N, C-alpha and C positions, 0 to 999 in steps of 0.2 A: 274791230268793234269796242270803245268803249262801253265797260260792263261795273257796277256800281252796285254790290251786295252789302243790304243791312240783314237783322234778324229774318225777317219775314219777305223782302225785297228784293227784287234786280234790278236795277234802274239805269236807261240807257238811251242815247239820244237817237229817233227814228233814222231811216232814209229819206232824202227828197221825193223818190215815189211814196212811201206813206204820209208824209205831209201832203204830197197832193192831193190823196186819198182824204184825211183830216179836212182839208177845203171843199172836199167836195162833197163830203156827207154834213157838214156843217150848216145850218138852218140862220143860225144869228147870223146878221150882216157885218155888224161891226168885229164879230172875231173871226168872221170868213176874212174881214180884208187885213188882221191881225195876224193871222197865221199866212194870207200873203205873200204883207212886208217881211214875214221871219221868214221862208222859204225863199225870197229875190236874196236877203241878207246871205242864208246858206252857201248861194250860189256866187254872189258876187267878192265872198270873204270863204273861202272851202278852207283853208288853213286854219281857221277861228269858228267854225262853223257849229261847235258845241255851243256856244256862247248864243247863238240865234236861234239852234231847232229843237224843237219839241222832244221832251224823254219822257220816254213810259214808263211807269210804272209796275212791272209786272210781279207776279205772286212767285216766289220757288218754288214751294210746292205743289201749283199751278199752273206749268210753261204756259204761254199764252191769254193768261187771263190779266188784261189790265184793268186797274182798278183806278186809276187815273194819271195825270199828267203835270209836268212843271217844263220852265224854262226859263232863261234869262233873257235879258233884252239887251246882250251885248257887254264888251268891257269897258270900262272909260280909261283915259291917258291914267287918271290916278288910281285903277286897279282898283274898283268900284264897278261890282256887278247887281245888276234890280233882279229879283228872282219873283217868278209869277205863280200858281197852282190851281190844282183842281180837282177833285176828285169824281169818281162815276156816278148815278145817284144807283143808291143803297149800301156804299160802300162808308159811308161818316159813321165817327162813331165808333171806329176802331183801332185808333191810333196810325193807321196809315199814313199819313199827310204827318204828324211827328216824327217818325221813322223815315224819310225819305231827306225830307227839310236837312233833318240833323247829320244823315250822310252824305248829301249832295254839297251842304256845307262845307262839313269836315273834307271832300274829296276836293272840293273850290277853294278853300282856306291855304291848303297844302301847297296848291301851286306857285309857281316864280310868277309876280306880278300882281298876284288878288291881295288885296288887303280888307278889302269890306264887302259884305251881301247888304244889300239891301232890299226893301220889298217896302208894299203900304197896301192895307186894307180901306174896306167902308167904315166907317165910323160904328155901325149897328150891327158889323161882322164879328161878334164875340169869338165864333169858333176860331175864326182864322187867325185871329188875334193871341188867342191861346196859343194854336199852331207855334206862330214864333214866338211869345214867351216861351215856350217850353225847350222849343230850341234856341237858347242865348239870346235871343234879341231882345234891343230895349227903344224904346221908342225916343226917336230922335227931337223930339220938341216942331217937327212941321209937318207941313200938308200940301200934300199931293194932289194929283188929279182926282186919285180914288179914295183919299179919305190921307188918315195920318201916316208918318212914314217911322221906318223901324229900322235897326241895323245893328250886324254883328258884325265885328269888328276882330282881325289878328290880333293888333296889339291889346285888347281884352283879354286879361291872362291873370290877374292876382299876382301868382306868386311866379309863374313862369309865362316867357311865350307862347308856350302849348294847349291852353286850356283856360277853364274861368271859375276862378272859385268866389265862392260866398260863404259866411256864416250867417246862421238860422237856428236862434234858443242856442246861442252857446255852439253848437256842433260846424262843423266843418262840409259842405258840400262841396267836390271839387270834380272836373271833367275835365280831360287831357287827352290830347293828340299824339300819335307817334311817328314824330317827324324824323326818327330814322332808318327804316325801311316803309316803303312807297308801300299808301293803302291798294290794297285790290279786290275791299269787301272781307266782311267777317260768316264765319263759319258757324257760331256759336257764340254765346255769353257763358260764361262761368263765376256762381258765385263763390266769391272768397271773404275767409273770416283773417281778419288781421290785429295785433296787438300790440300798444305798448306796455310792456310790463316793467313797473319798480318793485323796488323793495323796500325792506322798511328804514336803508340806510341813503336813499335816494339815489341809488344806481340801477342805471338800464339795461336789461336786456333784450339781445339782438341773436339771429343766428348768422352765421357765415357760410359761405357759400361758394365752392371751387366746380368752374362750369367750365366744360371743354365741348360746343354740342353744336349747332342750327345758328344758336346765336352770340359763338363764338368764343374764345379764352379769357375768362374772366373770373376774380375773385371777389363777391361782392358779399352787403352789407344787407340784411335784408328786416323786418319784421316777422316775428314768430307769428306763423299761419297756413290756411291753405284752402281745398275746397269744401266748400261744405255737399253733405251726403242727402238724400233725398230724404223726404221725410223731417229732416234736422230741424230741432233751432237753434236761429244764429247762435246763441249765449251757449246753445249745449255745445253745437260746433267748435266754439274757440276756446271753453274747456279742454276740450278734447284733443284740439290741436297744441294746446300750449303744453299739455301732457305728455304728448306722444315727442313733438321738439324740445321740448327743455328738461321733462321733467317734473312737471310746475304742479301744485297747487296752488290757485288762483282765486283772489277775489273778484270780481269785477265791479270797478266803481263808477265807470259810467260809460254810454257810447260816444263816441269821438268825432263821430260822423261817415259820412260814405263818397269815396274817391272811384270815379269811373274813369279805364285807361285801354288801352287795345297794344295786343301786341301782333304790328299787322304781318312779321313775319310768320307767324302760326294762323293767322285771319282767325286773332281769338279777341272778343269785347270783355275785360273783366268788370264786373263788378265787386270792387274792397269795401267790407265794411267792418271799422277798428272801432275798437275799445283800449278804452283804460285800463289797466289792470293791476292788481298789486300782488305780488308774490309772497305766500303765504311759506310754504316748504318746496326742498326740493327732494327728487329721489331718480329714479331711473329712467332715461330715456326709452323711446318706443320707437326707434323711426324706421319706416318702411326702405325695401332694397334701396330704391333710386337715391332716398335721400343719405342712404350708408355711405353707397357703393359708386354713385355717380357724381353727386354732389357733395360728397365728404362735410356733409355739416356738419359744424361743433357752434356751443356758445362763445357769445360774446357780453362780457359785464364791463358798463363802461358810463364815466360821468355822461351828461349831457355834452358837455364841449368835447369830448373822444368820438362820441357817438355822432355828433354835427361833422365834426372835421373829417372822418373816417368815412360818411356817406361821400363828401364834396371829395373825398379823398378817391373813392372807387367811380365816381363820375366819368371816368376815364376812358371808359365804352359804352357801346351805343345801349347793351340793356343796365348798365350801371346810370346813365342818364336817365333814363326811364322811371329804375325803382328811387332815385335820389327827389327826381322833380313827385316822385308819387308821394313820398316819405316826409321827407325835411315839412313840408306843413304840417304835418301830423303833427310829427314829431315836437317842432314850435308850439302847437296847441297843446299838447301834452304837457309840457313844462308851465305853460302860463296856467294853466288848471292846475296845476300840483303846488303853483308860488299861490294862489288865490285863496287854496286850501287852507295851505302853510299860514298867511295872514288873521284868514279868520279864526285861526285857533291858538295867537299868539296877543 
């Protein structure tokens, strides 16, 4: 049985027998008819039943506790799947449905032949519209039987075909999927701080890592940074990480934004907080044992053009591609901001 895991939920299509039980319990005549048609389609198209079945939303820490359900209305020839959903009484306001819609859409759009997820809501259902907006859906400008229609398309990718990109107040917000390894759910989120570091001569600083582990053998370029410790402020965390990995004392110039991405191989969701920092001085590095002995971390000092070329060159491995997709948009934004600042001061 297919199972999709998010931070707090497990999503899975229920059996025909459970759908029969749902139909028997349902008191609303229209819903009973809809569930009956869905079950008929599941039986008529057993190889495609995931697109007709009811999917339960079950709490990960309370197995058997179902907080809601969702379902698709089939998959069209042009790769569109319409999504419907609902929460059980008393389960609203906790973010469950936003989490579930994000998870199942990421799973669906990663499948061959799926190009677009669609949904429609009643005009007065502001809560449902917020769920869709938070999951990345946009209004199509059309109206269906229930109300305004929304869509999330595979092609809506900003800088790359794996995610969504937008800028708000000069900051970048980028959501990426991992298309290098299959998605089987996430075990945990990791809060990470990273920085584009520049010196007084306009040179940029990065770290070089040599990996030979479950991700494969690869030589990588990456911004300096790491995990945020419990109770640690983001600004304190980035200063600590830059001092440890680069030996740099830095000034934080501004926030660049947040990139959300996934490492499916280790079932991890990364929330990367990016900063633009100026290096004031350099001293000794203080690497962890893993950084020194397993990753052989070293420092790279590059021009912007050299850094961009290095990211593109190292995108020849699966992990290298994920890193390049995450960091090149941030690097380009940093360059734009630095040029703007330079222009304002001349």
